[in-house]
C-alpha positions as CSV (number, residue, x, y, z in Angstrom):
1,X,12.7,-16.8,-79.5
2,X,15.5,-18.6,-78.8
3,X,18.1,-15.9,-79.5
4,X,18.4,-17.5,-83.2
5,X,20.8,-15.8,-85.8
6,X,21.8,-16.6,-89.4
7,X,25.9,-15.5,-89.8
8,X,26.8,-16.2,-93.7
9,X,30.3,-14.8,-95.2
10,X,31.4,-15.0,-98.9
11,X,34.5,-15.8,-100.0
12,X,36.2,-16.5,-103.4
13,X,32.5,-16.3,-104.8
14,X,30.9,-18.8,-103.0
15,X,28.2,-18.0,-99.9
16,X,29.3,-19.9,-96.1
17,X,26.1,-19.7,-93.7
18,X,24.5,-21.5,-90.8
19,X,21.7,-20.7,-88.3
20,X,23.3,-19.9,-85.0
21,X,21.9,-19.8,-81.4
22,X,23.6,-17.5,-78.6
23,X,25.8,-14.8,-80.0
24,X,22.6,-12.9,-80.7
25,X,22.3,-10.4,-78.3
26,X,25.9,-9.0,-77.8
27,X,26.2,-8.7,-82.4
28,X,27.2,-5.3,-81.6
29,X,29.9,-6.3,-79.8
30,X,30.8,-9.1,-82.3
31,X,31.3,-6.2,-84.6
32,X,33.4,-4.1,-82.7
33,X,35.8,-6.3,-81.8
34,X,36.5,-5.5,-85.4
35,X,37.2,-7.2,-89.1
36,X,39.8,-9.6,-88.4
37,X,38.4,-11.3,-84.8
38,X,34.9,-10.9,-86.8
39,X,35.8,-12.4,-89.4
40,X,38.3,-15.8,-87.7
41,X,34.8,-15.9,-85.5
42,X,32.5,-16.5,-88.6
43,X,34.7,-19.0,-90.1
44,X,35.3,-20.5,-86.7
45,X,31.8,-21.7,-87.0
46,X,32.0,-24.0,-89.7
47,X,29.4,-23.1,-91.9
48,X,28.8,-24.8,-95.5
49,X,27.5,-23.7,-98.7
50,X,24.5,-26.3,-98.3
51,X,23.0,-24.2,-95.7
52,X,19.5,-24.1,-96.3
53,X,17.7,-26.2,-94.2
54,X,20.2,-24.6,-91.1
55,X,19.1,-21.4,-91.4
56,X,16.1,-19.3,-89.5
57,X,13.0,-18.3,-91.0
58,X,12.1,-14.4,-90.8
59,X,10.4,-15.8,-87.6
60,X,12.9,-16.9,-85.8
61,X,15.9,-15.3,-87.2
62,X,16.2,-12.1,-84.2
63,X,20.0,-11.4,-86.3
64,X,22.2,-12.3,-88.7
65,X,25.1,-11.2,-90.2
66,X,26.4,-11.6,-93.8
67,X,30.7,-10.3,-94.3
68,X,31.2,-10.3,-98.2
69,X,35.1,-10.7,-97.6
70,X,35.4,-10.5,-101.6
71,X,33.5,-7.2,-101.9
72,X,34.8,-6.0,-98.3
73,X,30.9,-5.4,-97.4
74,X,29.0,-5.7,-94.1
75,X,25.7,-6.2,-93.5
76,X,24.0,-7.1,-90.3
77,X,21.4,-6.6,-87.7
78,X,19.1,-7.5,-85.0
79,X,16.3,-7.0,-82.9
80,X,18.1,-5.9,-79.7
81,X,21.1,-5.9,-78.2
82,X,21.9,-6.6,-74.3
83,X,25.4,-5.7,-73.9
84,X,25.5,-7.6,-70.9
85,X,23.9,-10.8,-71.8
86,X,26.5,-13.8,-71.3
87,X,25.1,-16.5,-71.8
88,X,21.9,-17.1,-69.0
89,X,19.1,-14.7,-68.3
90,X,19.8,-11.0,-68.8
91,X,20.4,-9.1,-66.1
92,X,18.4,-5.7,-65.8
93,X,21.7,-3.7,-66.9
94,X,19.5,-1.0,-69.1
95,X,15.8,-1.4,-68.3
96,X,14.9,2.0,-68.5
97,X,13.4,4.0,-70.6
98,X,17.3,5.4,-71.8
99,X,18.3,1.7,-71.8
100,X,15.9,1.0,-73.9
101,X,16.8,3.3,-76.8
102,X,20.0,1.5,-76.3
103,X,19.4,-2.2,-76.2
104,X,16.8,-1.1,-79.7
105,X,18.7,1.0,-81.0
106,X,18.1,0.2,-84.6
107,X,14.8,1.5,-83.9
108,X,16.2,4.9,-83.6
109,X,18.0,6.3,-86.8
110,X,20.0,9.1,-84.8
111,X,21.6,6.4,-82.3
112,X,22.9,4.0,-85.2
113,X,24.5,6.5,-87.1
114,X,26.1,7.1,-84.2
115,X,26.6,3.8,-84.1
116,X,27.9,3.6,-87.0
117,X,30.5,6.3,-86.6
118,X,32.2,4.4,-83.7
119,X,32.5,1.0,-85.6
120,X,33.8,2.1,-88.7
121,X,37.2,3.1,-87.6
122,X,37.5,-0.6,-87.0
123,X,36.6,-1.9,-90.3
124,X,38.9,0.0,-92.9
125,X,37.9,-0.1,-96.2
126,X,34.9,-1.6,-95.5
127,X,31.4,-0.4,-96.5
128,X,28.7,-1.6,-93.3
129,X,25.1,-1.6,-93.7
130,X,22.4,-1.9,-90.9
131,X,19.0,-3.7,-92.1
132,X,16.5,-5.7,-90.3
133,X,17.4,-9.4,-90.3
134,X,14.5,-10.4,-92.5
135,X,15.9,-7.8,-95.2
136,X,19.0,-9.8,-96.0
137,X,19.6,-13.0,-94.4
138,X,16.6,-15.5,-94.0
139,X,15.9,-18.7,-95.6
140,X,13.1,-16.6,-98.3
141,X,16.2,-14.1,-99.2
142,X,20.1,-14.4,-98.9
143,X,21.6,-10.9,-100.1
144,X,26.1,-10.8,-99.9
145,X,25.5,-7.1,-101.6
146,X,24.7,-4.1,-99.9
147,X,24.3,-3.0,-103.7
148,X,21.0,-5.6,-103.9
149,X,19.4,-4.7,-100.7
150,X,16.2,-3.1,-101.0
151,X,13.8,-0.8,-99.3
152,X,12.6,-0.8,-96.9
153,X,15.3,-0.3,-95.2
154,X,15.8,0.9,-91.5
155,X,17.0,4.3,-92.5
156,X,14.2,4.6,-94.9
157,X,10.9,4.1,-92.2
158,X,8.9,7.0,-93.1
159,X,8.4,8.5,-89.6
160,X,11.4,7.6,-87.7
161,X,11.6,8.6,-84.4
162,X,14.3,10.2,-83.1
163,X,16.2,9.1,-79.6
164,X,15.9,12.9,-77.7
165,X,19.8,12.5,-76.8
166,X,22.2,14.8,-77.6
167,X,25.3,13.7,-79.6
168,X,27.3,13.7,-76.5
169,X,24.3,11.5,-74.7
170,X,24.4,8.7,-77.2
171,X,28.4,8.0,-77.5
172,X,28.1,8.1,-73.4
173,X,25.8,5.3,-74.3
174,X,27.5,3.4,-76.4
175,X,30.6,4.1,-74.3
176,X,28.7,2.0,-71.7
177,X,27.0,-0.4,-73.4
178,X,30.8,-1.4,-75.1
179,X,32.6,-1.0,-71.6
180,X,30.2,-4.1,-70.4
181,X,30.0,-6.0,-73.5
182,X,33.5,-5.6,-74.4
183,X,35.2,-4.9,-70.9
184,X,36.8,-1.9,-70.8
185,X,40.1,-3.2,-70.1
186,X,40.0,-5.2,-73.1
187,X,42.0,-5.0,-76.5
188,X,38.6,-4.3,-78.6
189,X,36.9,-1.5,-76.2
190,X,40.6,0.4,-76.0
191,X,40.2,0.8,-79.7
192,X,36.9,2.3,-80.0
193,X,36.9,6.0,-80.6
194,X,34.0,7.8,-78.9
């Protein structure tokens, strides 16, 4: 669909936003870089306050992020994560059944809970929430505070699937994915605790 994302930040009560192409498949890696680098990236995107015509609708939005700097809340979501996507064709890195679980880990609540445990320490004093992009950041609805999110959120699926992986397997899978997405020698990767 073009790797479309809607990106927003809130500062001093003003919402800055816009549509974005390309970063969508690696949002978890952006978030894993931590508060300072993620916010710096958002601010570097020349987002404006008159964004309604520049953001994607619920059909075309594959990922979204809202960083509320005033309330220290981060909401983000995406349809899939391709850790080794580098702007060209997606490589076959995670092509097996296990790989499918990691690229689409938002479908498995037991996996995104582990993901949040890995990410949260990089965002001290922030509250982080995962939601599907259409639930919070499309033309029809832009939510900038976690308390305003409505059901159904991902976690409220009636019968959520389980990954069948052990906690150790989940952490090793995320470790491998982040090693590829960030680079094992990067400062961002070295800050992660698995």
